C-alpha positions in Angstrom: 16.0 -22.7 -2.3 17.1 -20.0 0.3 14.6 -19.1 2.6 17.2 -17.4 5.0 17.3 -13.7 5.3 20.8 -12.3 4.5 22.6 -10.4 8.2 21.8 -6.9 6.1 18.6 -8.2 5.8 17.7 -9.4 9.4 20.0 -6.3 10.5 17.2 -3.9 8.7 14.3 -6.2 10.3 15.9 -6.8 13.6 16.4 -2.2 13.9 13.2 -1.3 12.7 11.0 -3.5 15.0 12.7 -2.2 18.5 12.2 1.2 17.3 9.0 0.8 16.2 7.8 -1.1 18.8 9.0 1.4 21.5 8.1 4.4 19.2 5.1 3.6 16.7 3.5 0.9 18.9 2.2 2.3 21.7 0.3 5.5 20.3 -1.2 3.8 16.4 -4.1 3.4 18.4 -4.8 6.7 19.6 -3.9 8.4 15.8 -6.7 5.6 15.0 -9.2 7.1 16.5 -8.2 10.6 15.3 -9.6 9.9 11.8 -7.4 11.3 9.2 -4.2 12.0 9.5 -3.2 15.7 9.2 -0.7 17.3 6.9 1.9 18.3 9.8 2.0 14.3 11.6 2.2 13.0 7.9 5.5 15.1 7.5 6.9 14.6 11.4 6.6 10.3 10.6 8.1 10.5 7.7 10.9 12.6 9.0 11.4 9.7 11.8 11.1 6.8 9.2 14.2 8.5 6.2 16.7 7.0 8.4 15.4 3.1 7.9 14.7 3.6 4.1 11.1 4.3 4.6 11.2 7.4 2.0 11.9 6.3 -1.2 13.0 3.5 -0.5 13.4 1.5 -4.1 15.2 5.0 -5.5 18.6 4.6 -7.2 21.4 5.7 -5.0 22.0 7.7 -8.0 19.5 9.7 -8.2 18.9 10.6 -4.1 17.8 7.0 -2.8 18.5 4.4 0.0 18.3 1.7 -3.1 17.0 -1.0 -2.0 15.5 -4.1 -3.3 12.0 -5.0 -3.4 12.5 -7.8 -0.5 14.1 -5.2 1.7 10.6 -3.1 1.1 8.4 -6.9 2.3 11.4 -6.9 5.5 10.4 -2.5 6.4 6.8 -2.8 5.4 5.4 -6.3 7.3 7.3 -4.8 10.2 5.1 -1.0 9.8 1.8 -2.2 8.7 1.8 -4.5 11.7 2.7 -1.8 14.1 0.9 1.1 13.0 -0.6 0.5 9.4 -2.4 3.2 8.7 1.3 4.9 9.5 2.4 2.0 6.5 -0.6 3.6 4.2 0.8 7.2 4.1 4.7 6.0 4.1 4.1 3.3 1.2 2.1 5.7 -1.2 4.2 8.2 -0.4 7.6 6.1 -1.2 5.8 4.0 -4.2 4.9 7.4 -5.4 8.5 8.7 -5.4 9.8 5.7 -6.9 7.2 6.0 -10.0 8.2 9.5 -10.4 11.9 8.7 -10.5 11.6 6.3 -13.5 10.3 9.0 -15.8 11.7 10.0 -18.9 11.5 13.0 -18.0 14.8 14.6 -15.9 14.3 18.0 -15.3 11.3 17.1 -13.5 12.5 14.3 -12.0 15.9 16.4 -10.5 13.5 18.7 -9.8 11.0 16.9 -7.5 12.9 14.3 -6.2 14.9 15.8 -3.3 12.0 17.2 -1.8 10.3 13.8 -1.6 13.5 11.5 -1.2 14.2 13.9 2.3 10.3 13.9 3.3 9.7 17.6 2.7 6.5 16.5 0.3 4.2 14.1 0.7 2.7 12.4 -3.1 0.3 10.2 -4.8 -0.9 8.2 -7.6 -4.3 8.7 -8.9 -6.0 6.0 -11.2 -9.2 4.6 -10.0 -12.4 6.9 -10.6 -16.0 6.4 -9.3 -16.8 4.0 -12.5 -13.6 2.3 -13.7 -11.8 0.0 -10.9 -10.8 -3.2 -12.0 -11.0 -1.6 -15.7 -7.5 0.4 -15.8 -7.7 0.5 -19.3 -11.1 2.4 -18.9 -10.3 5.8 -17.5 -12.3 8.2 -18.0 -10.5 11.8 -16.4 -9.9 13.6 -19.6 -6.3 15.4 -20.4 -6.7 18.1 -23.4 -3.2 19.9 -24.4 -3.9 24.1 -24.6 -0.9 25.5 -25.4 1.8 25.1 -22.7 -0.7 22.8 -20.5 -3.0 20.0 -20.6 -6.6 20.9 -18.9 -7.9 17.9 -16.5 -11.3 17.5 -16.1 -12.5 14.5 -14.3 -12.8 12.4 -10.8 -10.4 10.2 -9.4 -11.9 8.3 -6.3 -10.1 5.9 -3.4 -7.2 8.2 -4.0 -4.7 7.2 -0.7 -2.9 10.7 0.4 -4.8 12.6 -1.6 -5.8 14.6 0.6 -2.3 15.9 2.0 -0.4 15.5 -1.2 1.6 17.9 -2.7 2.2 15.5 -6.2 -0.2 13.5 -7.7 0.1 10.7 -10.3 -2.1 11.1 -12.8 -3.5 9.1 -15.2 -6.1 10.9 -17.5 -7.0 9.9 -21.0 -5.5 12.3 -24.4 -7.4 10.4 -26.6 -10.7 7.8 -25.1 -11.1 6.3 -28.0 -7.2 4.9 -28.1 -8.2 3.3 -24.7 -5.1 1.9 -23.0 -3.1 3.7 -26.1 -4.5 6.9 -25.0 -4.1 6.8 -21.1 -0.8 8.6 -19.8 0.5 10.3 -16.6 1.4 13.7 -15.2 2.5 15.3 -12.2 -0.3 17.3 -11.2 1.9 19.9 -8.2 -1.3 21.1 -5.9 0.8 24.7 -5.4 0.6 25.0 -9.0 -2.2 23.3 -10.0 -4.5 23.1 -7.8 -8.3 20.7 -7.2 -10.3 19.4 -4.7 -10.1 16.8 -2.8 -12.7 15.3 -0.3 -12.1 12.5 2.5 -13.3 9.4 2.4 -14.7 7.1 5.5 -13.4 3.7 6.1 -14.1 1.0 8.4 -10.3 0.4 8.8 -7.0 2.0 8.6 -9.2 5.3 9.3 -6.3 6.6 10.0 -4.8 6.6 6.5 -6.4 9.5 4.2 -8.2 8.2 1.6 -10.3 11.0 -0.8 -12.1 11.2 -3.7 -10.4 14.4 -6.1 -12.1 16.3 -8.3 -10.3 18.5 -11.4 -11.8 21.1 -12.8 -10.6 23.0 -15.4 -6.9 21.9 -13.7 -4.6 22.8 -15.7 -0.8 21.0 -15.6 2.0 22.3 -17.2 2.7 20.2 -20.3 6.2 19.6 -19.3 4.9 18.1 -16.4 4.4 14.8 -18.5 6.2 11.8 -17.2 4.9 9.6 -19.5 3.2 9.5 -22.4 0.0 8.6 -23.9 0.6 4.3 -24.1 3.5 4.5 -22.0 1.4 5.7 -19.2 -0.9 2.7 -18.2 2.1 0.3 -18.7 3.2 2.6 -15.6 0.0 1.8 -13.7 0.0 -1.9 -14.9 3.4 -2.5 -13.2 2.2 0.1 -10.5 -1.2 -2.3 -9.5 1.0 -5.4 -9.6 4.5 -4.1 -6.8 0.2 -2.7 -5.3 -1.0 -5.9 -5.1 2.5 -7.2 -3.8 2.2 -4.8 -0.9 -1.2 -5.0 -0.2 -0.1 -8.6 0.4 2.8 -7.9 2.9 0.0 -5.5 4.7 -1.2 -8.3 5.5 0.9 -10.1 7.0 2.5 -7.6 9.2 -1.1 -7.3 10.8 -1.7 -11.0 10.8 2.0 -11.6 12.9 0.9 -8.2 15.0 -2.8 -10.4 15.4 -0.4 -13.5 16.0 1.6 -11.9 18.9 -1.8 -10.0 20.7 -3.6 -13.4 20.8 0.0 -15.2 22.2 0.6 -13.2 24.5 -3.1 -12.5 25.9 -4.2 -17.0 25.7 -1.2 -17.1 28.4 -2.4 -14.3 30.7 -5.7 -15.0 31.0 -7.0 -18.3 33.1 -10.1 -19.9 33.1 -11.2 -23.0 34.7 -8.2 -21.9 37.0 -5.7 -22.4 33.8 -4.5 -20.4 31.1 -6.6 -20.2 28.0 -3.2 -21.2 26.1 -3.7 -24.7 27.1 -7.0 -25.5 25.5 -6.4 -27.5 22.4 -9.4 -26.0 20.7 -7.2 -22.2 21.1 -4.2 -24.3 20.0 -5.7 -25.3 17.2 -6.9 -21.7 16.1 -3.2 -20.5 16.9 -1.5 -23.4 15.1 -3.9 -22.0 11.7 -3.2 -18.7 11.9 0.6 -18.9 12.1 0.5 -22.0 9.9 -1.8 -19.7 7.2 0.9 -16.1 8.2 3.2 -18.4 7.0 2.2 -19.7 3.9 0.8 -15.4 3.2 4.0 -14.7 4.1 5.9 -16.8 1.9 4.2 -16.4 -1.2 4.3 -12.5 -0.8 8.2 -13.1 -0.4 8.4 -14.8 -3.6 6.1 -12.2 -5.8 9.0 -9.7 -4.4 11.9 -11.5 -5.1 10.5 -12.2 -8.9 10.6 -8.5 -9.1 14.0 -8.2 -7.3 15.1 -10.6 -11.1 13.5 -8.3 -13.4 10.2 -10.2 -13.2 6.7 -9.4 -14.2 5.2 -11.2 -10.8 1.8 -10.9 -12.5 1.1 -14.3 -11.3 2.6 -14.4 -8.0 1.4 -11.0 -7.2 -2.4 -11.6 -7.6 -1.6 -15.4 -5.6 0.0 -13.3 -3.1 -2.9 -10.7 -2.6 -5.8 -13.2 -3.0 -4.2 -15.3 -0.7 -2.6 -12.8 2.0 -5.7 -10.7 2.2 -8.0 -13.0 3.1 -5.7 -15.2 5.5 -5.1 -11.3 7.1 -8.8 -11.4 7.6 -9.2 -15.4 8.8 -6.3 -14.6 11.6 -7.6 -11.5 12.6 -10.9 -12.5 13.3 -9.3 -15.8 15.1 -7.6 -14.0 17.0 -10.6 -11.5 18.7 -12.7 -15.0 18.9 -9.1 -16.0 21.1 -10.1 -13.2 23.2 -13.9 -13.7 23.6 -15.9 -10.8 24.2 -12.2 -8.3 25.2 -11.7 -9.2 21.5 -14.3 -6.3 20.8 -13.4 -3.4 22.9 -11.4 -0.8 21.7 -8.9 -1.8 25.3 -7.0 -4.3 22.7 -5.5 -3.4 20.1 -7.3 -6.7 17.3 -10.0 -5.0 16.6 -8.2 -2.9 14.8 -6.5 -5.6 13.5 -9.1 -7.1 11.9 -10.5 -4.1 10.5 -7.2 -2.9 9.2 -7.5 -6.3 7.8 -10.5 -6.7 6.0 -9.7 -3.4 3.7 -6.9 -4.7 2.4 -9.7 -7.6 0.4 -10.5 -4.8 -2.2 -8.1 -2.4 -3.7 -5.5 -3.3 -6.4 -8.5 -5.4 -7.8 -10.7 -7.5 -5.2 -9.8 -11.7 -4.3 -12.3 -12.0 -7.2 -10.4 -10.1 -9.5 -6.7 -11.5 -8.8 -8.5 -15.1 -9.0 -10.1 -14.1 -12.9 -6.1 -13.1 -13.4 -4.8 -16.2 -12.0 -6.2 -18.0 -13.9 -5.4 -15.7 -17.8 -2.1 -16.4 -16.7 -2.8 -20.2 -16.2 -5.4 -20.6 -19.1 -4.2 -17.8 -21.5 -7.9 -17.0 -22.1 -9.5 -14.3 -20.1 -12.9 -14.3 -18.6 -13.1 -10.8 -19.1 -14.8 -9.3 -22.3 
């Protein structure tokens, strides 16, 4: 196996690392304390990051996108999440939703909305989760009832990333709940055409990453906005969840690496008993554990993205990466706080933000426990979920 990045990938990594270190990292704490990112700020960041391939990363070149690979995505987002995890969320959700739209068979719709998304002029999100529907995506309750030339949408979506600032929502809804997954379709809801309500949800981490409850009450969506027909909508949602798990894994790697870098700097500068604390054996043990776990998480994430690039499902590998990397992120950032001592609890240093951000990634897109059930099912061929 070849564990080396290509020259082009190393150039991408070095370029974005330098840009983010100089332009994004220094403002992350300031923006984090402001709370959820405004639409204006999100648009500015999208425009700033577009030249690096962050907007519509996976969209094919013939459609006007960067045409980068899944592994390229991993490289880009490890760096961005380590610099400013909330911004990585805003950009990542818009980019992945844009890719999902670009793969629709509805060419007229794709041709109409894709340019604004790829230019960074519009913000997108994907809405699957509901108040009573988390891990069981097949149980979606939001209804889409055909009424003439429109679908009438009623229901509530929960924990929707970018939900308060999105112009476009890739919505999973059911036309017939009795059919289960076969009754689920995907619609593109354009807020200017089909208004809906949204409410911000406050969180312990990734505080400036907008996260919302979205309420649809008799929301009329033109039937021309169908992205995927009943049945196909659920299949795409499942594929999207696998990619989201890979993305959560690489986000956790980025945050963990940032915590390592901060802890190493501090251990070299902080002195006790007449020498840098980095010379103490137990500090070195913590650093060694942090690096080993982060390297293992990175390799698991890279493997999952590589399989996606080869056309594989990465269902098992994505769940392994998500389960391990997100939990490792919590352990690594916790050790970074421990190395900082009391200062690790202070907002004066970024490690307390890293810990809060890392803790948030163990839950979305399937909890650690759900990932273990998926892994078990893939290995044993038996489902623990009735």
